[in-house]
C-alpha positions as CSV (number, residue, x, y, z in Angstrom):
1,M,53.0,75.0,146.2
2,Q,50.3,77.3,147.5
3,P,47.1,77.7,145.4
4,S,46.7,81.3,145.0
5,T,42.8,81.2,144.8
6,K,42.6,79.4,148.2
7,L,43.6,82.1,150.5
8,Q,44.8,85.6,149.8
9,I,46.9,87.7,152.2
10,S,47.1,91.4,151.9
11,K,50.2,93.4,152.1
12,A,49.0,94.9,155.2
13,A,48.5,91.6,156.9
14,A,51.8,90.2,155.5
15,E,53.7,93.1,156.9
16,Q,51.9,92.9,160.5
17,L,52.6,89.2,160.5
18,E,56.3,89.9,159.9
19,K,56.4,92.2,162.9
20,T,54.5,90.0,165.1
21,L,56.2,86.6,164.2
22,S,59.6,88.2,164.6
23,K,58.9,88.4,168.3
24,Y,58.1,84.7,168.4
25,P,60.8,82.7,166.6
26,G,59.7,79.3,165.4
27,K,55.8,80.3,165.5
28,F,53.3,80.6,162.6
29,L,49.8,82.1,162.4
30,R,47.1,79.3,162.4
31,I,43.6,80.0,161.0
32,T,40.9,77.6,162.1
33,V,37.2,77.6,161.6
34,M,35.3,76.2,164.5
35,P,31.6,75.6,165.4
36,G,30.3,78.5,167.6
37,G,29.8,82.2,167.5
38,C,26.6,83.9,167.1
39,N,26.2,82.6,163.4
40,G,27.3,79.1,163.4
41,F,31.1,79.2,162.8
42,E,33.8,81.3,164.2
43,Y,37.3,82.1,163.1
44,N,40.2,81.3,165.4
45,L,43.6,82.9,164.9
46,K,46.5,81.9,167.1
47,L,50.2,81.5,167.1
48,D,51.3,77.9,166.9
49,T,54.4,75.8,166.5
50,E,52.8,72.3,165.7
51,L,52.1,71.3,162.1
52,Q,49.2,68.7,161.4
53,D,49.2,66.3,158.7
54,D,46.4,68.1,156.7
55,D,47.8,71.6,157.1
56,V,48.2,73.9,154.0
57,K,51.0,76.6,154.2
58,F,50.8,80.0,152.9
59,L,54.0,82.2,152.7
60,P,53.1,85.8,152.5
61,S,56.8,86.8,153.0
62,A,60.1,85.5,153.6
63,T,59.7,85.4,157.3
64,A,55.8,84.8,157.9
65,T,53.9,81.6,157.6
66,V,50.1,81.2,157.8
67,V,48.8,77.6,158.3
68,V,45.2,76.2,157.7
69,D,44.0,72.8,158.1
70,Q,42.2,71.4,155.0
71,I,38.6,71.4,156.6
72,S,38.8,75.1,157.6
73,L,40.3,75.9,154.2
74,D,37.4,74.5,152.5
75,L,35.2,77.0,154.5
76,I,37.2,80.1,154.0
77,E,38.3,79.2,150.3
78,G,38.8,82.5,148.2
79,S,38.9,84.6,151.4
80,E,41.4,87.5,152.0
81,L,43.3,87.9,155.4
82,D,43.7,91.6,156.1
83,Y,45.0,93.7,158.9
84,E,43.0,96.8,159.9
85,A,43.8,99.5,162.2
86,D,41.5,102.2,163.3
87,L,40.8,104.4,166.3
88,I,39.1,101.6,168.1
89,G,42.1,99.2,167.5
90,A,43.7,96.8,165.3
91,S,43.2,93.2,164.3
92,F,43.6,90.6,161.5
93,K,40.1,90.2,159.5
94,L,39.0,87.5,157.2
95,K,37.0,88.6,154.2
96,N,35.1,85.6,153.4
97,P,33.1,85.5,150.1
98,N,31.4,82.2,151.2
99,A,29.8,83.6,154.2
100,A,26.0,84.2,153.8
101,T,26.0,86.3,157.0
102,S,28.4,87.5,159.5
103,C,28.1,89.2,162.9
104,G,29.0,92.7,163.7
105,C,32.4,92.1,164.8
106,G,33.3,89.8,161.8
107,N,34.4,86.8,163.9
108,S,31.6,84.5,163.1
109,F,29.7,83.7,160.1
110,S,27.1,81.3,158.6
111,M,27.2,79.5,155.2
């Protein structure tokens, strides 16, 4: 069972995940935190089909799955995955309360 305090997924993100994943049967969204970016860590979101032993699954809807490995989950615990669309474009965003600083684009952060 998914611990609700580990990762929240907004309604907008869940709806967009349903639309996106319906085009790619058998795939799920993987969130990984990797060293890099302009602040030390960066978020990597990609579609994947391979589960790893330490993956934690989140099921924001009946047809969408988000997967995070345990090390990455420790770094984003308490975060919210959201989907934002504006005149410049649309994207998934992680709102991470653990980030001490983040870059202007929101793709990298420091602890």
